[in-house]
N, C-alpha and C positions, 0 to 999 in steps of 0.2 A: 504494499501500499503506500502510497505518495501522496503526501499531502503539502500541495500547496499556499504559497502566500496569499495568494489570489481565492479562496477557498474554493477549487476546484480539486480534486483527489483523481487518481489512478488505482484502479484493485484490483490484484491478481491471487486468483485462486482464494477467495477468502470464503469459512465454514458459517452457516445459518448459528445465528444465538439463542441462548435459551432449546426448546424444546426443536427448535428448527433445524440444532444439528444432528439431532437422531436420523433426517431426512439423507443426511451425507452425499448433497448437495455441497460443491464448491463456484463461487460466484465469481467473473471478472469480467471489465468495463470499466466506467468512467462516473463521476459522479460529483458530489460536493461536501462538504465538511465546514463545520463552525466549532467553537469552544462552548460548551454551554454553564451555566451556575444548577449545579443538584444534587438536592439533599444535604447540604454541608459540604463540598466539596465539586469537583470540575468532571463534565465527563465530553468526549468527545463526539458529536453526531456525525457518522458518518452516513450519506444515502447515494444507495447506486442508482442513475438514471438511467443510463443506457449500458446493457448487457450483452458483452461481444461474446463471451463463453460460459458454458457450465460445464463441470465436470463432475465425475462422480468418485467418492475418497474410496482409497483402495481398500481401506479397513472394514468397509461397508458392504453386508451381502448385498448382492443383484437386486436392483428395489423393486418391490412387486410393481407389474404393469397399471394395477390399476391406483398407483399412488399419484398423488396431483404433480405437474408439471411446474418443476421449480421457479420462481419469482421471476419476473421482467424487470421488478424496481425492488428494493430492498433496505431496509435502516438498519445501522448498528447503533447502538451507542457503549462506547468505551470507556471504561472508567479512566480518570488518570490520576498515580500514584506514583511515588519514587521509589527507588530499589536504598541500596546498600551504599550504595556509590553516587547518592543522591542525583543518579539521573532519572529523566522520566520515564514511565512505563504508563503503556497503554494496555487494557485487557475488558474482556467479557466472561459473565459466567454463561456455560452451558450446558444443557441435558439440565436433570433433576434437580431443581433449584437446592433441596436439600443434600446433596452429595459435595456439592460447591467446587466443581472442577471450573478451571478458570485457561483460558484462551489467551494466553500471553503475547503480544507482539514485541518480538526485538527489531535494534536497529541495527541496519545493516555496515558490516564495518567500513569504515571510508565516505558513510555518508551524511 
């Protein structure tokens, strides 16, 4: 994912958030992002507006033929935190919220 200063974004193979993760699709395309305040912290709101590719995670069994088509647009809400080195970390929860699985983005070296 690339977040540009002008509010545009490029997404590459992002999984669904919350229970959508269970569907096993990955979306790529372009969209927008913005920083927003939420429940005492900040979140990055990311919106896919133009889907260019859909993939299936290899760790997910072949999708049920009656399953719904992956969305053509989608929105994520990434929580913003700091790691042990005080660098920014973006993440969202996926699957059953009682389990607490985190999808953590990492920054490319040299980016």
